[in-house]
C-alpha positions as a Markdown table, in Angstrom:
| # | Residue | x | y | z |
|---|---|---|---|---|
| 1 | Met | -12.4 | 60.3 | 31.4 |
| 2 | Pro | -15.7 | 59.0 | 30.7 |
| 3 | Thr | -16.8 | 60.5 | 27.3 |
| 4 | Gln | -20.1 | 63.0 | 27.2 |
| 5 | Arg | -21.9 | 60.3 | 25.7 |
| 6 | Thr | -20.8 | 57.5 | 28.5 |
| 7 | Gln | -22.4 | 60.0 | 31.1 |
| 8 | Glu | -25.7 | 60.6 | 29.4 |
| 9 | Leu | -26.0 | 56.8 | 28.8 |
| 10 | Arg | -25.1 | 56.0 | 32.6 |
| 11 | Gln | -27.6 | 58.3 | 33.9 |
| 12 | Lys | -30.0 | 56.6 | 31.6 |
| 13 | Ala | -29.2 | 53.4 | 32.5 |
| 14 | Gln | -29.6 | 54.3 | 36.6 |
| 15 | Ala | -33.4 | 55.5 | 35.6 |
| 16 | Leu | -33.8 | 52.2 | 33.6 |
| 17 | Cys | -32.8 | 50.0 | 36.4 |
| 18 | Ala | -35.3 | 51.7 | 38.6 |
| 19 | Glu | -37.6 | 51.1 | 36.0 |
| 20 | Leu | -36.8 | 47.3 | 36.1 |
| 21 | Ser | -37.0 | 47.0 | 39.8 |
| 22 | Gln | -40.8 | 47.8 | 39.6 |
| 23 | His | -41.3 | 45.4 | 36.4 |
| 24 | Val | -44.4 | 43.3 | 36.9 |
| 25 | Val | -42.1 | 39.9 | 36.9 |
| 26 | Leu | -38.7 | 41.4 | 37.9 |
| 27 | Lys | -40.3 | 42.9 | 41.4 |
| 28 | Glu | -40.8 | 39.3 | 42.9 |
| 29 | Tyr | -37.2 | 38.4 | 42.2 |
| 30 | Trp | -35.3 | 41.8 | 42.7 |
| 31 | Gln | -33.3 | 40.8 | 45.6 |
| 32 | Ala | -32.2 | 37.3 | 43.4 |
| 33 | Ile | -30.9 | 39.6 | 40.7 |
| 34 | Ser | -27.8 | 41.6 | 39.8 |
| 35 | Val | -28.4 | 44.0 | 37.2 |
| 36 | Val | -25.4 | 44.6 | 35.3 |
| 37 | Leu | -24.1 | 47.3 | 32.6 |
| 38 | Lys | -21.5 | 46.4 | 30.2 |
| 39 | Gly | -20.1 | 47.2 | 26.9 |
| 40 | Ser | -18.8 | 50.7 | 25.6 |
| 41 | Thr | -21.2 | 52.6 | 28.4 |
| 42 | Ala | -19.6 | 50.7 | 31.2 |
| 43 | Arg | -16.0 | 51.2 | 29.9 |
| 44 | Gly | -16.4 | 55.0 | 29.5 |
| 45 | Arg | -15.9 | 55.2 | 25.6 |
| 46 | Ala | -19.6 | 55.4 | 24.7 |
| 47 | Asp | -20.1 | 57.1 | 21.3 |
| 48 | Gln | -23.0 | 57.9 | 19.1 |
| 49 | Tyr | -23.5 | 54.3 | 18.4 |
| 50 | Ser | -23.4 | 52.9 | 21.7 |
| 51 | Asp | -26.5 | 52.0 | 23.8 |
| 52 | Val | -27.3 | 50.8 | 27.3 |
| 53 | Asp | -26.5 | 47.1 | 27.5 |
| 54 | Phe | -28.0 | 45.2 | 30.6 |
| 55 | Val | -27.5 | 41.6 | 31.6 |
| 56 | Leu | -29.5 | 40.4 | 34.5 |
| 57 | Phe | -27.5 | 37.8 | 36.7 |
| 58 | Ala | -30.0 | 35.7 | 38.6 |
| 59 | Glu | -29.4 | 33.2 | 41.6 |
| 60 | Asp | -29.1 | 29.8 | 39.8 |
| 61 | Asp | -32.3 | 28.4 | 41.1 |
| 62 | Ala | -34.4 | 31.7 | 40.1 |
| 63 | Ala | -33.1 | 32.0 | 36.7 |
| 64 | Pro | -35.4 | 29.4 | 35.2 |
| 65 | Arg | -38.3 | 30.7 | 37.2 |
| 66 | Ile | -37.8 | 34.3 | 36.0 |
| 67 | Ala | -37.8 | 33.1 | 32.4 |
| 68 | His | -40.8 | 31.0 | 32.8 |
| 69 | Ala | -42.5 | 33.9 | 34.1 |
| 70 | Tyr | -41.8 | 36.0 | 31.4 |
| 71 | Trp | -43.1 | 33.3 | 28.8 |
| 72 | Gln | -46.3 | 33.0 | 31.0 |
| 73 | Ala | -46.8 | 36.6 | 30.9 |
| 74 | Gly | -46.5 | 36.9 | 27.2 |
| 75 | Leu | -43.1 | 38.7 | 27.2 |
| 76 | Ser | -40.9 | 36.3 | 25.7 |
| 77 | Pro | -41.6 | 33.9 | 23.3 |
| 78 | Arg | -39.1 | 31.6 | 24.7 |
| 79 | Gln | -39.1 | 30.0 | 28.0 |
| 80 | Asp | -35.5 | 29.6 | 28.6 |
| 81 | Gly | -34.7 | 33.2 | 28.4 |
| 82 | Phe | -35.4 | 36.5 | 27.0 |
| 83 | Phe | -33.7 | 39.4 | 25.3 |
| 84 | Leu | -35.6 | 42.3 | 25.1 |
| 85 | Pro | -35.4 | 46.2 | 24.4 |
| 86 | Leu | -35.2 | 48.9 | 26.8 |
| 87 | Asp | -37.1 | 51.9 | 26.2 |
| 88 | Asn | -37.7 | 51.8 | 22.6 |
| 89 | Trp | -34.3 | 50.3 | 21.9 |
| 90 | Val | -32.1 | 52.8 | 23.9 |
| 91 | Gly | -30.7 | 49.3 | 24.8 |
| 92 | His | -31.6 | 45.9 | 25.8 |
| 93 | Tyr | -31.1 | 43.4 | 28.5 |
| 94 | His | -31.1 | 39.5 | 28.7 |
| 95 | Leu | -31.0 | 37.0 | 31.5 |
| 96 | Glu | -28.3 | 35.0 | 32.6 |
| 97 | Ala | -27.6 | 32.7 | 35.9 |
| 98 | Ile | -24.6 | 33.2 | 38.0 |
| 99 | Arg | -23.2 | 29.9 | 37.2 |
| 100 | Asp | -23.0 | 31.0 | 33.6 |
| 101 | Leu | -20.9 | 33.8 | 34.8 |
| 102 | Gln | -18.7 | 31.6 | 36.5 |
| 103 | Gly | -18.3 | 29.1 | 33.8 |
| 104 | Tyr | -16.9 | 32.3 | 31.7 |
| 105 | Phe | -14.0 | 32.3 | 33.9 |
| 106 | Ala | -13.7 | 28.5 | 34.7 |
| 107 | Ala | -13.5 | 27.7 | 30.8 |
| 108 | Ala | -11.1 | 30.7 | 30.3 |
| 109 | Asp | -13.8 | 32.3 | 28.0 |
| 110 | Phe | -11.6 | 35.3 | 27.6 |
| 111 | Pro | -14.0 | 37.7 | 25.9 |
| 112 | Asn | -16.8 | 37.1 | 28.3 |
| 113 | Ala | -14.2 | 37.5 | 31.1 |
| 114 | Trp | -13.0 | 40.7 | 29.8 |
| 115 | Glu | -16.6 | 41.9 | 29.1 |
| 116 | Phe | -17.5 | 41.4 | 32.7 |
| 117 | Ser | -14.6 | 42.6 | 34.6 |
| 118 | Gly | -15.2 | 45.8 | 33.3 |
| 119 | Ala | -18.9 | 45.9 | 33.8 |
| 120 | Ile | -20.6 | 47.9 | 36.1 |
| 121 | Ala | -23.2 | 46.5 | 38.8 |
| 122 | Leu | -26.1 | 49.0 | 39.4 |
| 123 | His | -27.9 | 46.7 | 41.8 |
| 124 | Asp | -25.7 | 43.8 | 43.3 |
| 125 | Pro | -27.4 | 42.5 | 46.4 |
| 126 | Gly | -24.8 | 40.9 | 48.5 |
| 127 | Gln | -22.3 | 41.8 | 45.8 |
| 128 | Arg | -22.7 | 38.2 | 44.3 |
| 129 | Phe | -21.6 | 39.7 | 40.8 |
| 130 | Ala | -18.6 | 41.5 | 42.3 |
| 131 | His | -17.6 | 38.3 | 44.1 |
| 132 | Ala | -18.2 | 35.8 | 41.3 |
| 133 | Val | -15.9 | 38.1 | 39.2 |
| 134 | Glu | -13.3 | 38.8 | 41.7 |
| 135 | Ala | -12.9 | 34.7 | 42.4 |
| 136 | Gly | -12.9 | 34.3 | 38.4 |
| 137 | Met | -10.3 | 36.6 | 37.6 |
| 138 | Gln | -8.1 | 35.1 | 40.3 |
| 139 | Gly | -8.5 | 31.7 | 39.0 |
| 140 | Leu | -8.2 | 32.9 | 35.3 |
| 141 | Phe | -4.7 | 33.8 | 35.4 |
| 142 | Arg | -3.0 | 31.2 | 38.2 |
| 143 | Glu | -0.8 | 29.7 | 35.6 |
| 144 | Pro | -0.6 | 32.9 | 33.0 |
| 145 | Glu | 2.1 | 31.1 | 30.9 |
| 146 | Ile | -0.4 | 28.2 | 29.9 |
| 147 | His | -2.4 | 30.9 | 28.0 |
| 148 | Ile | 0.4 | 32.9 | 26.8 |
| 149 | Lys | 2.1 | 29.7 | 25.2 |
| 150 | Glu | -1.2 | 28.3 | 23.4 |
| 151 | Ala | -1.7 | 31.4 | 21.8 |
| 152 | Tyr | 2.0 | 32.0 | 20.6 |
| 153 | Leu | 2.1 | 28.7 | 19.2 |
| 154 | Gln | -1.2 | 29.2 | 17.3 |
| 155 | Leu | 0.5 | 32.6 | 16.2 |
| 156 | Gln | 3.4 | 30.6 | 14.8 |
| 157 | Leu | 1.4 | 27.6 | 13.3 |
| 158 | Thr | -0.9 | 30.0 | 11.5 |
| 159 | Gln | 1.9 | 31.7 | 9.9 |
| 160 | Asn | 3.7 | 28.5 | 8.9 |
| 161 | Trp | 0.3 | 27.5 | 7.3 |
| 162 | Leu | 0.0 | 30.4 | 5.1 |
| 163 | Met | 3.0 | 29.1 | 3.2 |
| 164 | Gln | 0.7 | 27.1 | 1.2 |
| 165 | Pro | -2.1 | 29.2 | 0.1 |
| 166 | Leu | 0.5 | 32.0 | -0.6 |
| 167 | Arg | 2.3 | 29.6 | -3.2 |
| 168 | Arg | -0.7 | 28.1 | -4.5 |
| 169 | Ala | -2.1 | 31.9 | -4.9 |
| 170 | Asp | -5.4 | 31.0 | -3.4 |
| 171 | Ala | -6.2 | 34.6 | -2.3 |
| 172 | Val | -9.3 | 33.7 | -0.2 |
| 173 | Ala | -7.2 | 31.2 | 2.0 |
| 174 | Val | -4.6 | 33.8 | 2.4 |
| 175 | Ser | -7.0 | 36.5 | 3.6 |
| 176 | Leu | -8.3 | 33.9 | 6.4 |
| 177 | His | -5.0 | 33.2 | 7.7 |
| 178 | Thr | -3.8 | 36.9 | 7.8 |
| 179 | Ala | -6.9 | 37.9 | 9.8 |
| 180 | Lys | -6.3 | 35.0 | 12.1 |
| 181 | Ile | -2.5 | 36.0 | 12.5 |
| 182 | Leu | -3.4 | 39.6 | 13.4 |
| 183 | Arg | -6.3 | 38.3 | 15.7 |
| 184 | Leu | -3.9 | 35.8 | 17.4 |
| 185 | Trp | -1.3 | 38.6 | 18.0 |
| 186 | Cys | -3.7 | 40.9 | 19.5 |
| 187 | His | -5.0 | 38.1 | 21.8 |
| 188 | Leu | -1.4 | 38.1 | 23.1 |
| 189 | Ala | -1.2 | 41.7 | 23.8 |
| 190 | Tyr | -3.6 | 41.1 | 26.5 |
| 191 | Leu | -2.4 | 37.7 | 27.7 |
| 192 | Leu | 0.9 | 39.0 | 28.3 |
| 193 | Asp | -0.2 | 41.6 | 30.6 |
| 194 | Glu | -2.3 | 38.7 | 32.5 |
| 195 | Arg | -5.5 | 40.1 | 31.2 |
| 196 | Pro | -8.5 | 38.8 | 29.2 |
| 197 | Tyr | -9.0 | 40.0 | 25.6 |
| 198 | Pro | -12.0 | 41.5 | 24.3 |
| 199 | His | -14.5 | 40.4 | 21.7 |
| 200 | Asp | -13.2 | 41.2 | 17.9 |
| 201 | Lys | -15.3 | 44.5 | 17.6 |
| 202 | Trp | -13.2 | 45.6 | 20.7 |
| 203 | Leu | -9.9 | 43.9 | 20.1 |
| 204 | His | -7.9 | 46.7 | 18.3 |
| 205 | Thr | -9.9 | 49.5 | 20.4 |
| 206 | Tyr | -8.5 | 48.6 | 23.5 |
| 207 | Leu | -5.0 | 47.5 | 22.0 |
| 208 | Asp | -3.2 | 50.5 | 23.1 |
| 209 | Thr | -4.0 | 49.7 | 27.1 |
| 210 | Thr | -1.5 | 46.8 | 26.6 |
| 211 | Arg | 2.1 | 47.1 | 26.8 |
| 212 | Leu | 2.9 | 45.2 | 23.5 |
| 213 | Gly | 0.2 | 47.2 | 21.8 |
| 214 | Arg | 2.0 | 50.7 | 23.0 |
| 215 | Asn | 5.3 | 49.3 | 22.1 |
| 216 | Ala | 4.7 | 47.7 | 18.6 |
| 217 | Gly | 0.9 | 48.4 | 17.9 |
| 218 | Gly | 2.1 | 50.4 | 14.6 |
| 219 | Leu | 3.1 | 47.1 | 13.3 |
| 220 | Val | -0.6 | 46.2 | 13.3 |
| 221 | Ala | -1.6 | 49.1 | 11.0 |
| 222 | Gly | 1.3 | 47.9 | 8.6 |
| 223 | Tyr | 0.2 | 44.3 | 8.5 |
| 224 | Leu | -3.4 | 45.2 | 7.9 |
| 225 | Thr | -2.1 | 47.6 | 5.1 |
| 226 | Glu | -0.1 | 44.8 | 3.4 |
| 227 | Ala | -2.5 | 42.1 | 3.8 |
| 228 | Val | -5.1 | 44.1 | 2.2 |
| 229 | Lys | -3.0 | 45.8 | -0.3 |
| 230 | His | -2.2 | 42.6 | -2.3 |
| 231 | Pro | -5.2 | 40.9 | -2.8 |
| 232 | His | -3.9 | 39.1 | -6.0 |
| 233 | Val | -1.4 | 36.7 | -5.1 |
| 234 | Gln | 1.1 | 35.3 | -7.5 |
| 235 | Pro | 2.0 | 31.6 | -7.4 |
| 236 | His | 5.3 | 30.0 | -6.8 |
| 237 | His | 7.2 | 32.8 | -5.5 |
| 238 | Glu | 9.7 | 32.4 | -2.6 |
| 239 | Leu | 8.3 | 33.2 | 0.9 |
| 240 | Met | 9.7 | 36.8 | 1.7 |
| 241 | Glu | 8.7 | 37.8 | -1.7 |
| 242 | Tyr | 5.2 | 38.0 | -0.4 |
| 243 | Pro | 4.2 | 41.1 | 1.7 |
| 244 | Gln | 1.8 | 39.3 | 3.6 |
| 245 | Phe | 4.3 | 36.7 | 5.0 |
| 246 | Arg | 7.1 | 39.4 | 5.4 |
| 247 | Ala | 4.7 | 41.7 | 7.6 |
| 248 | Gly | 3.6 | 38.5 | 9.6 |
| 249 | Gln | 7.3 | 37.6 | 10.4 |
| 250 | Glu | 7.8 | 41.4 | 11.7 |
| 251 | Leu | 4.7 | 40.9 | 13.9 |
| 252 | Ile | 6.2 | 37.6 | 15.1 |
| 253 | Ala | 9.5 | 39.2 | 15.7 |
| 254 | Ala | 8.0 | 41.7 | 17.9 |
| 255 | Val | 6.1 | 39.1 | 20.1 |
| 256 | Val | 9.2 | 37.1 | 20.3 |
| 257 | Glu | 11.4 | 40.1 | 21.5 |
| 258 | Phe | 8.9 | 41.3 | 23.9 |
| 259 | Leu | 8.5 | 37.4 | 25.3 |
| 260 | Lys | 12.0 | 37.1 | 26.1 |
| 261 | Ala | 12.3 | 40.6 | 27.5 |
| 262 | Asp | 9.1 | 40.1 | 29.9 |
| 263 | Arg | 9.4 | 36.3 | 30.3 |
| 264 | Gly | 12.8 | 35.0 | 30.0 |
| 265 | Glu | 14.2 | 32.4 | 27.6 |
| 266 | Arg | 11.7 | 29.5 | 27.2 |
| 267 | Pro | 12.4 | 26.5 | 25.0 |
| 268 | Trp | 8.9 | 26.6 | 23.0 |
| 269 | Ile | 9.7 | 30.3 | 21.8 |
| 270 | Asp | 12.5 | 29.6 | 19.4 |
| 271 | Ser | 11.8 | 25.9 | 18.9 |
| 272 | Trp | 7.8 | 26.3 | 18.8 |
| 273 | Ala | 7.3 | 23.7 | 16.1 |
| 274 | Glu | 8.6 | 20.9 | 18.7 |
| 275 | Tyr | 5.5 | 22.0 | 21.0 |
| 276 | Val | 2.7 | 22.3 | 18.8 |
């Protein structure tokens, strides 16, 4: 159920989209543009900090002409695009080409694929935006195990690398490694459902929409507590004496259990060091 703030901002977005259709530059190119609402307002979780976040996806040949027209009219200081406020910063908008959208999926840019797979097209002539997202999502997980395996191996490898900064009592390096472990674990939660994962600011917010997040998401809070609660690392201890390492092993054990139940036995799960 969308929040009350979501409903308010979506109504505002519709009005702003209508205003853009009459913009001195955009009205000439309106049928070459898809106006897309993204962010928490599109996903139904808007709160008091949310705004209206538009992307204008233009046909590939029209995008540079629109950008140049904005510059020529003195509306943007740059000729390659723009990022501009909407209605006294109730939101903002910027310009991209459809090929940029297609490129996110082709390059397995999961955060942007996540962003636009959940976006709302307010104006989409010929459904060019909708078709690009549909085709992109189909191609993104044509071979899902490639992405799952890569993220899993990176998770194991980062946990392994954590050994050195722990034993050397390098607290900064420990913090960097633990943050990466948490991030990779969250990435896997989405990938295991064959879904792209969000940008970092939304990574945990939507974790409960994944199976692994629902089953083992409590470990994330525990890991965060252990990683933050012990900022002063003592050197030369056995690895399992470090709470950061123990908590990481628990996170990984949950992934291994889920992986085997969901995907079956794979040689790279237990013998991960032979595949990195």
